[in-house]
Each structure stands twice: as structure tokens, then as C-alpha cells.
N, C-alpha and C positions, 0 to 999 in steps of 0.2 A: 035297576041300576041307579047308583047314587048320583044325584045332581048337585053340582057346585055352581053357584050363581055369581056372575061377574058383579063387582061393586062399581057403581058410577064413579068416574075419576075426574075427567075434564071435558069441557064443552066449548066449542067455538062460539064466541059471542054472536047473537042473532043478527046484529047489524051487518055481518059479513056473509050472510046466506046467499046474497045475490051473485057472489063470485064463485068460480069453479075451483074445487079442491083438487089441485094437482097431486099432492101427496101430503102425508102427515106422519108425525113420529112423536116419541117421548124420549127426551134426552137422558143422559146418565145421572143428572141431578133431579130428575122427576118432573121437569117442565114439559108440557105438550106444545107442539108447534104445528101449524098448518101453512102450507105454501099455496097461495091463492093467485089466480089469474082472472082476467076479464072474461075469458072464454076457454072452452076445452081445446086442446091441441088438435091439429089436423092429423089424420092417420098416416098421411103420406106427404112426400115433398120435403124440401129443405126447411129447416126450422129457422125462422127469422128471430133475432134477439128480441126479447120482450121484457117489460118491467113486471115484477111480481111483488106480492106483499106477503110477508111472514107475520102471522098472528101467533103470539106466544102466551100461554097461560101457565103460571108457575103453581107449585103446590098450595100456595096461600090464596090463589085466585086472582093474583095481579095480572093484568093484561098489558102486553107490550106489542107494538107494531114496528116492523122494520121493512122499509122499501128496498128491494133489490133491483139493481139496474142491469139490463142486457143479459138476462138469463137465456141460456141456449139449449137447455135440455127439454126434449119432448116428453119423455116418460121419466121424471126425475126421482132421485132419492134425496132426502134432506136430513141434516142433523146440525146441532149447534155446537160450537167450539166453546171451551171454558172461558175465553176472553170476550164472549158475547157475539162473535162472528158466526157465520153459517157456512156450511158445505152443501153444495148442490151438485149432483152428479147424474149424467145420463146413463140409463141402464144399458143402452146399446151403443156401440160404435161400429162404424164400417171399416175402420183401419186402425191398427195399433198405434199409428203415429198421430192420431187425432189428439192434439195437445190440449184441447179445450173441453174434454169430457168431464173433468172435475173442476168446478169453479169454487174458489174460496173468497168469501166476502167478509169485510170487517164489520164491526158493530154498527157502522153508519150505512151499510149496504153497498159499499164500494168494492169492486173486485180487486183482490190483491195478488192472486196467483191462479194458475190453471195448469193442469197436467193430466196424464192418462194413466188409468190403472188397469185397463183391459176390458174387453167386451163381456156382456152377460152378467151384470151385477144383480145378485139376488138380495143381498143385505149390505147396508152401509151404516155403521154405528161408530160413534166417537167415544173414546174412553175419557177418564178424568184427567189424563195427561195431555189431551188434545190429539191423540193418535187416532187415525182413521182405519177402522177394521172393515175389510171388504170380503164378503163371501160370494162366490160365483156359482151360477148354475151350469148345467151340463153342456151348453153350446160353447163354453170356454172353460174346460175342466182344469183350471189352474189351481182350484181349491180355495184357500184362505190366505189373505195377505194383510199386512199392517203397514200403514204409510204415515209419514209426517204430514203436517198441513202444508208443506211446500213441495210434496211429491217425492220425498226420500223413502226408499223401501226399508222398513224397520225389521220385518220378519216375514217369512214365507213358509208355507207348508211343504214346499219342495224338499224332499229328503227327511221329512219329519216322521215318516213311517206311521202315518195314520191309515188304518186299513179301510180300503174301499172308498177313499175320498174322490168322488167324481162330481158331486153336486152338493153344495152346502145348503141342505134343507133348513136347518135351524142354526141360529147364531145368537148368542147372548153375550153382551159386553157390559161389564160393571166394574167400577174401580179401575184397576190396571190389568184385569184378566178378561179372557174370552172363553166361552164354553160353546161347543158346537156338537151337532148331531148330524153327520153327513151321510148321504146316499153313496155307496150302495149297502154298506155293512151296518150303518147307523150306530157306531160306537158313541159313547159319551166321551168328549175330548175336552180337557182343560189346557189352556195355553197361557203361559206367563212368560213373555219374552225377557223380562228383567231378572228372572230366576236362572242363575248359572247352573244349578243342579236340577236336572229334569225339567226343562221349560215346557215340555209337553207330557201330559199323562193321559192314558187311554184306558177305558173300561168297556168290556164287552157288554152289549145291550141287545135284548130280544124285541124291543118295541120298535115297530117299523112305521115309517112314513110321517113322523112327527115334524111339525112346522115351527114349533117353539119349544124351548126348554127353560125351566127355572131350577135354580140350585140354592140350597140353604144348608150349610154344613154337610152332613152325610145324606140329606134328603134331596130328592130330585122329582120333578114333575115334567112329563112330556105332553104336549098338546097337539092334537091333530092325528091324522092317519089317512089311509087310503079308502076310497069309495064311501061306504056308509059309516066310516069312523072319523070323519072330519072334525066332529065335536068331542072326540074321546079325550079324557084327561086321565093319564096313567101316573100313579104315584110309585116311587121306588126308593130304594136305599142303596147307597154306594158302599160296596164291600171291597175286599182287597183287589180283585181283578175284574169285577163285573158289577152290573146294576141288577138288583133283585126287585122285581115288581111286587108291590104290596097291596095295591088297590086300583081298580079301574072304574071310572064313572064317565060322566059327560059334563062339559062346561056350557052353561046357557047364558043368555042375556039376562039382565036384571028382572025382566018380566017373565022369565022362564022359557022364552022361545029359543029355538035353535038359531044361531047366527047364520046369515046368508053369506054373501061376498064379504071378505074381511081382510084387514091388515093386522099383523101381529108384531109385537116388539118384545124381546126378552131382555130384562135388566135384573141381574142378580136373582133374588127370590121372587121376582114379579114377572108376570106375563100380561102385557097390555093388549087389548083386543078392540078393534074399531070396525064397525060395519056400515053399510050404506045408510044414509048419504054421506058418511064419513065426517060427521060433524061432532062426534062424541067418542070418548075413550072410556072403556071399562077396564077393571084390573082384577086379576087373581093374584093373591100373595101367598106363597108357600109358607111364609113366616107368620101366618095368622091361624 
């Protein structure tokens, strides 16, 4: 089976290794970000607001640090807004009326707004226009939604006729578009809310269990799968109504080893992968 090796992409500066990595991501412009705290969150009990540090490394290697005040999320998602601010969201909420699930911070680390997008966040990704895309997992099967940075609902998958949309396994946000590959039918879905003619396009797909997707023109790659196929990398071609698989291999770490526990982020033609101890990102680029 053909092996594709991740290319080293970004690394957390070593001076911050004494802090706990709450989460990490790569934004729509290619900068990597780590949300750091003094200690790991407690598994139970109420979350007391705490100060956190975001360390950012842009594609040129420039490092930036932003202190966030009074973060409230125990198991957070993170992304950066185009104006330099940040979005931090709790993946779980106990009540839909929890108005502080999503916190928006300005470039100086001050909270400017908060709102709720619903329980069970699987993915949270910001696009180039500053809209927040949220994909949910099956404990809250509302599908995929897009929000403004002040909590206004821009787009929802309700009524979009996406087959088998029960759990948003894979979500890719790049430019002003989103691509998804949701459970249970795993179609490839393109979403462009600004397009008046066919804002949603769907292609049937036989690749099951993928946790990330990359798209470049008519080419597509699916990463992940069930059981022994977690490292599977499937290449395909988008045709009129479906995706045709063209090649199947595996994606490995730069040293050739199989990834263990991992985070994945899909951005256009790229899939970013981060493994324990979550201090470095590697990248696979379909456009190479």
C-alpha cells in the first residue's frame, strides 16, 4: 500500500512546553494557533473562568502571543477571526440557553460577545469573511450551521436535503465555502451560502468513516476510516453525480510511523494533522 508522508508545518515554541495544550488549530490563512492553560481542566464540576494564552505561528514562522481573559470552556474549540480576534467555544453545553458557550475575543484578548450555537460541537472553523462554521456530532444531530461573529445565523443545513446528515464527521472551510462528509451516507457536500444558484451541491461517495477531506478542483482526498483504517488516505475524482475513488494508501508521520491520537483540520486542498503531545502540525497538500 502506498505511503504518503506528512510534511512538517508548524511547531509550538519550546518555551511554552510547560503549559497544557487545551486545543490547537490552523486558520483559514494558514497560521497555527495553540490555546494554552496553566493546568489541564478538571473532568467534572463547574468550570471557573481562567486566563489562557494563545500562541500563534504564521506561515513565515513569526510568533505572536495573545492573553485571553476569563475563558469558560472546559473542552474548547479555537479559531482566529480575520480582524485578529479569536473564537473559543465549549464543545458541550447542558442547556440550549447557555449564552456563554461561544466567546468572541478582540485582538487584545478582551471578550466582546458571547452566544450559543448548540451542544455537541465536532468542528468549529472560521472562513475568510469571519463567519463561524459549526459541525455537530450525533448527540445533537442538527447538522451544519454557519454563524456571524455576533451570533447571527447565516445558514443552516435544515431543509438542505443532504442525505444521511446525522453527524458531521469531516468539515473543510476555505475561502467562503465549506465542504463536508457527514455520517451516515458520507456524501461529499459543497456549501456556498453566497451563491444564489444551488448553494448546496452533493455527490454520492462510497468512502466511509473519513474524518477529514481535502478538495482541489475535481480532485478530492479523504483521510481516516473505521477500525484499522484510521490512517487511510483515499484519492478520488469528482464527476457529475458522484466521487470515483482512484487510489488508496495511508498517511504517516514524517518519520514513517502511524499517527496515534490526533487532531485534524481541513482547509481547501490541505489536511493538517497534529498528534500527541500536540505541539506540532504536519500537512498533506492535495495540490502538490
